[in-house]
Each structure stands twice: as C-alpha cells, then as structure tokens.
N, C-alpha and C positions, 0 to 999 in steps of 0.2 A: 388600485395601486399597482404599479409595475415594479418588478424586482430590479435591484441595482447591483451591478457587479463593478467593483472599483479596485484597481491595483495601486498599491502604495509602493513606490520604489524605495522610499525611506520612511518606514512606519513611524507615525507620531506616537507620543506617549498615550494619547487618548484618541479614539476613533469617533469622529462626529457622526451623529445620526440625523438623517433628513427629518424635517418637521413633519412630513406626512407619515413617517414611521414611528414617531414618538407616541407613547401611551397606547401602543398596540402590541400584540404578541408577535414577535419576530424571531427568526432564526439567523444567527450570525455565525458564519464558519470562517475561521482564520486558518489559512493554509500557507505554509512557508514556500517560497518559490526557489530557494536555494537548492542546489543539487544534493541528493542524499548519497550515501555510500553505495547503495544498490544501483542507483542510476549511473554513478561514475563507473562501477564495475561493468554495467551493461554496455557502456560506450567503448570500453577497452576490449570487450569480447570475453572477458574472464567470467566464468560462472560464479554465482553467489553461493554455491553449495559444492560439496566434495563429490567427485565422481569416482566410483569404484570400477575397476576393470574386472570383468568376469569372463572366464574361458568356457565354463560349462554350468548350466543350470540343472539342478537335480529336481525332477518333478515326480514324487512318488505317486503310485496309483491310489485310487480312492480307498481300496482295501488296505493298502499299507498306511495311509493317513489315519484311517479309522480303527486300525488294529489295536486291541487292548493288550497291554503288556502285563 
C-alpha cells in the first residue's frame, strides 16, 4: 500500500477513505492550510515575542553566586 496525500481546497463534510485502506489501521492527519497569526507576523517581519533592550548584563562570579547569606 502506498501512502496518499490529498489536498482539499474546500473540505467536504466527510473525508472518503480509499477501499485499499478500509478495515486497516491507518493514521489520518488533518492540517489546516490557512495562514496562522504567527505565519502572518513572520511575513511582516514583526517578532512574535517581546524584545527587551539591555544596556549591561551583570554576571556575578561563581563565589558570589554560591555565597550563603
């Protein structure tokens, strides 16, 4: 049996299954082809997350990080 990939431009109420796949264990993946909000943001160049501007990063030494107070 060969796998089948089929695109429905206007999905029907029921998806027909080929006779060769009937009464077998199969995997059916339904994936919408419309654009998502993340894909639309990627096209505009806007990040999907907030970016913080940092002027200086403070990196304490190992001793300072592990000091008991």
